[in-house]
C-alpha positions in Angstrom: -137.5 90.6 -74.7 -138.7 92.0 -78.1 -142.3 93.0 -78.4 -143.5 95.6 -81.0 -141.4 96.1 -84.1 -141.8 98.5 -87.0 -140.0 97.2 -90.1 -139.5 98.8 -93.5 -138.4 96.9 -96.6 -137.7 99.2 -99.5 -138.3 98.1 -103.1 -134.5 98.3 -103.7 -134.0 95.0 -101.9 -137.0 93.3 -103.5 -137.3 91.5 -106.8 -140.2 92.3 -109.1 -141.7 88.9 -108.3 -141.5 89.6 -104.6 -143.2 92.9 -104.9 -145.8 91.7 -107.3 -146.9 88.7 -105.2 -146.8 90.0 -101.7 -150.5 90.8 -101.5 -151.3 87.2 -102.2 -149.6 86.3 -98.9 -151.6 88.8 -96.8 -154.9 88.4 -95.1 -157.8 91.0 -94.9 -156.4 92.8 -98.0 -157.8 96.3 -98.7 -156.9 98.5 -101.6 -156.8 102.3 -100.9 -157.6 104.7 -103.8 -156.4 108.3 -103.8 -157.2 110.8 -106.5 -158.4 108.0 -108.8 -155.4 105.8 -108.5 -154.2 102.9 -106.3 -152.3 104.5 -103.4 -151.4 101.5 -101.2 -152.6 98.1 -100.1 -153.1 97.1 -96.5 -153.6 93.7 -94.8 -152.2 91.5 -92.1 -149.6 88.7 -91.9 -150.0 86.0 -89.3 -153.0 87.9 -87.9 -150.4 90.0 -86.1 -148.4 92.2 -88.3 -150.2 95.1 -89.9 -148.8 95.3 -93.5 -148.9 98.1 -95.9 -147.5 97.9 -99.5 -146.9 100.8 -101.8 -144.6 101.6 -104.7 -141.8 102.5 -102.3 -141.8 99.3 -100.2 -143.4 97.2 -97.6 -144.2 98.2 -94.0 -144.7 95.7 -91.2 -145.9 96.7 -87.7 -146.7 94.3 -84.9 -145.6 92.3 -81.9 -143.0 89.7 -82.6 -143.9 88.0 -79.4 -147.6 87.7 -80.4 -146.5 86.4 -83.8 -144.4 83.7 -82.3 -146.3 82.7 -79.1 -149.9 84.0 -79.9 -149.6 86.5 -77.1 -147.1 89.0 -75.8 -147.0 87.7 -72.2 -144.2 85.2 -72.8 -140.7 86.6 -73.2 -138.8 86.0 -76.5 -135.3 84.8 -76.2 -132.7 85.7 -78.8 -133.2 82.3 -80.4 -137.0 82.6 -80.3 -136.6 86.0 -82.1 -134.4 84.5 -84.8 -136.9 81.7 -85.4 -139.8 84.3 -85.5 -138.0 86.5 -88.1 -137.1 83.5 -90.2 -140.7 82.3 -90.1 -142.0 85.7 -91.1 -139.5 85.8 -94.0 -140.7 82.3 -95.1 -144.4 83.3 -94.8 -143.9 86.5 -96.9 -141.1 85.1 -99.0 -139.3 88.4 -98.4 -135.8 89.2 -97.0 -137.2 90.4 -93.6 -133.7 90.3 -92.0 -132.7 93.1 -94.4 -135.7 95.3 -93.3 -134.9 98.6 -91.6 -136.1 98.7 -88.0 -137.8 102.0 -87.1 -139.2 101.1 -83.7 -138.1 98.5 -81.1 -140.0 97.7 -77.9 -138.2 95.6 -75.3 -140.4 94.2 -72.5 -140.2 91.9 -69.5 -143.0 90.7 -67.1 -142.2 90.4 -63.3 -144.3 88.4 -60.9 -144.3 90.6 -57.8 -145.2 90.3 -54.1 -147.5 93.3 -54.2 -150.0 94.6 -56.8 -148.3 96.5 -59.6 -149.7 99.9 -58.5 -147.8 99.7 -55.2 -144.5 100.2 -57.0 -145.4 103.3 -59.0 -144.8 105.9 -56.4 -141.4 104.5 -55.5 -140.4 105.3 -59.1 -139.6 109.0 -59.3 -138.3 111.4 -61.9 -135.7 110.6 -64.6 -133.3 113.0 -66.2 -134.2 114.0 -69.8 -137.7 112.4 -69.5 -141.1 113.7 -68.5 -142.8 111.5 -65.9 -146.5 110.8 -66.4 -148.6 109.0 -63.7 -151.8 107.2 -64.7 -154.1 105.0 -62.6 -152.8 101.8 -64.1 -149.3 102.9 -65.1 -146.3 105.2 -64.8 -144.3 106.3 -67.8 -141.3 108.5 -68.7 -141.3 110.0 -72.2 -139.2 112.1 -74.5 -139.1 112.5 -78.3 -137.0 109.4 -78.9 -137.9 106.9 -76.1 -140.6 105.9 -73.7 -140.3 103.7 -70.7 -143.4 102.5 -68.9 -144.4 100.3 -66.0 -147.9 98.9 -65.9 -150.2 96.2 -64.6 -150.1 93.5 -67.3 -153.1 91.5 -66.0 -155.2 94.7 -65.9 -154.1 95.5 -69.5 -155.0 92.0 -70.8 -158.4 92.2 -69.1 -159.1 95.6 -70.6 -158.2 94.2 -74.1 -160.3 91.1 -73.4 -157.3 88.9 -74.1 -157.1 85.4 -72.7 -155.0 85.5 -69.6 -152.4 82.7 -69.4 -153.0 80.2 -66.6 -149.7 80.8 -64.9 -150.4 84.5 -64.4 -154.0 84.3 -63.2 -154.3 85.6 -59.6 -150.7 86.9 -59.8 -149.3 90.4 -59.5 -147.7 91.0 -62.9 -145.7 94.2 -63.4 -144.5 94.8 -66.9 -141.6 97.0 -67.8 -141.3 98.2 -71.4 -138.6 100.2 -73.1 -139.8 101.7 -76.4 -137.3 103.1 -78.9 -139.3 105.2 -81.4 -137.1 107.6 -83.3 -133.7 107.7 -85.0 -132.6 104.2 -84.0 -129.3 104.4 -85.8 -128.1 107.3 -83.7 -129.4 105.7 -80.5 -127.5 102.4 -81.2 -124.5 103.8 -83.0 -125.4 102.1 -86.3 -125.7 103.6 -89.8 -129.0 101.7 -89.9 -130.6 99.1 -87.6 -131.9 96.1 -89.5 -133.9 93.1 -88.4 -130.7 91.1 -88.8 -129.2 93.1 -86.0 -131.9 92.1 -83.6 -130.6 88.5 -83.3 -126.9 89.4 -83.4 -125.5 88.4 -79.9 -123.4 91.6 -79.4 -126.3 93.9 -80.4 -128.8 92.0 -78.3 -126.6 92.1 -75.2 -126.2 95.8 -75.7 -130.0 96.2 -75.8 -130.3 94.2 -72.5 -127.7 96.5 -70.9 -129.6 99.6 -72.1 -132.9 98.0 -70.7 -131.3 97.8 -67.3 -129.5 101.1 -67.3 -132.7 102.9 -68.3 -134.4 101.4 -65.2 -131.4 102.3 -63.1 -131.6 105.9 -64.2 -135.1 106.3 -62.6 -134.9 107.9 -59.2 -136.0 105.4 -56.6 -138.1 107.2 -53.9 -137.6 105.6 -50.5 -140.4 105.8 -48.0 -139.2 107.6 -44.9 -140.3 107.4 -41.3 -139.1 109.7 -38.5 -136.6 107.2 -37.3 -133.8 109.3 -35.7 -131.7 106.4 -34.6 -129.1 107.0 -37.4 -129.0 110.8 -37.0 -125.5 111.9 -35.9 -125.3 115.5 -36.9 -127.7 118.5 -37.3 -127.3 118.2 -41.0 -128.5 114.5 -40.8 -131.6 115.7 -39.0 -132.3 118.4 -41.6 -131.9 115.9 -44.4 -134.4 113.5 -42.6 -136.9 116.3 -42.4 -136.5 117.1 -46.1 -136.9 113.4 -47.0 -140.1 113.3 -45.0 -141.3 116.4 -46.8 -140.6 114.7 -50.2 -142.6 111.7 -49.2 -145.5 113.7 -48.0 -145.7 116.1 -51.0 -144.4 113.7 -53.7 -141.5 114.4 -55.9 -143.6 115.4 -58.9 -145.4 118.0 -56.8 -142.1 119.5 -55.6 -140.6 119.5 -59.1 -143.8 121.2 -60.4 -143.3 124.0 -57.8 -139.7 124.4 -59.0 -141.0 124.7 -62.6 -143.6 127.2 -61.5 -140.8 129.3 -59.9 -138.8 129.0 -63.1 -141.6 130.4 -65.1 -141.9 133.3 -62.6 -138.1 133.8 -62.8 -137.8 133.9 -59.0 -134.2 132.8 -58.8 -131.5 135.1 -59.9 -129.8 132.6 -62.1 -131.3 130.0 -64.6 -129.1 127.2 -63.5 -130.5 127.2 -60.0 -133.7 125.5 -61.1 -132.0 122.4 -62.6 -129.6 122.4 -59.7 -132.5 122.2 -57.2 -134.2 119.5 -59.2 -131.0 117.4 -59.3 -130.5 117.9 -55.6 -134.0 116.9 -54.9 -133.6 113.7 -57.0 -130.3 112.8 -55.2 -131.9 113.4 -51.8 -135.0 111.4 -52.7 -132.9 108.4 -53.6 -130.9 108.4 -50.4 -131.3 105.3 -48.2 -128.8 105.9 -45.4 -131.7 106.8 -43.1 -133.9 103.9 -43.9 -132.1 100.6 -44.4 -135.2 98.4 -44.1 -136.2 96.5 -47.3 -138.9 98.2 -49.3 -141.1 97.1 -52.3 -138.8 99.0 -54.8 -135.9 96.8 -53.7 -137.8 93.8 -54.9 -138.3 95.3 -58.3 -134.7 96.5 -58.6 -133.4 93.0 -57.8 -135.7 91.4 -60.3 -134.7 93.8 -63.1 -131.0 93.1 -62.4 -131.6 89.3 -62.3 -133.4 89.4 -65.6 -130.6 91.4 -67.3 -128.0 88.9 -66.0 -129.9 85.8 -67.1 -131.6 87.0 -70.3 -130.8 84.6 -73.2 
């Protein structure tokens, strides 16, 4: 499940020999001079991890999956991750397991019945995140985290990466969860180290977060004017509202609410967030449309992946 990692090894955990010889284990080494003195040295390890060395420590940034498999299409198990971290330690002759983790990306590819873009509009708003729709992706962002869904095959083609045989001609939707800031507070740890990444309890907690972050996204159901389940006038009004949400799009309606907030049209500030929450709850209702929809396929696959992730 791990993809991109940012690791920091401070000089305090390094011996003088470690620190003095690390550049000999790097490729494409470049010395950077600032104000007449050596500022830092950059290079790569295993053609994957971008490495920077200065007097304070060693920075490693790259995809653990690419380092282990040669690409980030295949999913790392916990055991794979442990082997990759041990190999990175051996290659650098550094205590990588003691490195502080400053970014973690979790990712999973799903082979879908439809092209990836079909699913984006079924994935609506998410509380505490800003939703951003792009032609090839949809993402939810805040200061600490980003979650994103995108077409993995299209992404590999744009990067001119060799596409694995098993995913050629397939519809591959990739879901990534990126933890970018203050990992200790996000995971209730004084500090998150590379050693935590292969701890079974910590890893299982990450998988549960991976699923719960997906579950927190409002699933927008596609509504038709099927009145067969309408029993009360309120049911009928809800059905009309659901059709309006589908026609306008949840983002457009939330943008209108935000516009009204800026104009201070409601008498009380809490009315704006209350209307947004009511809109999200209504948009996720399925009582009027029990037929299976594309989003149900994705939800089932995310749940299955979380249950069976090793």
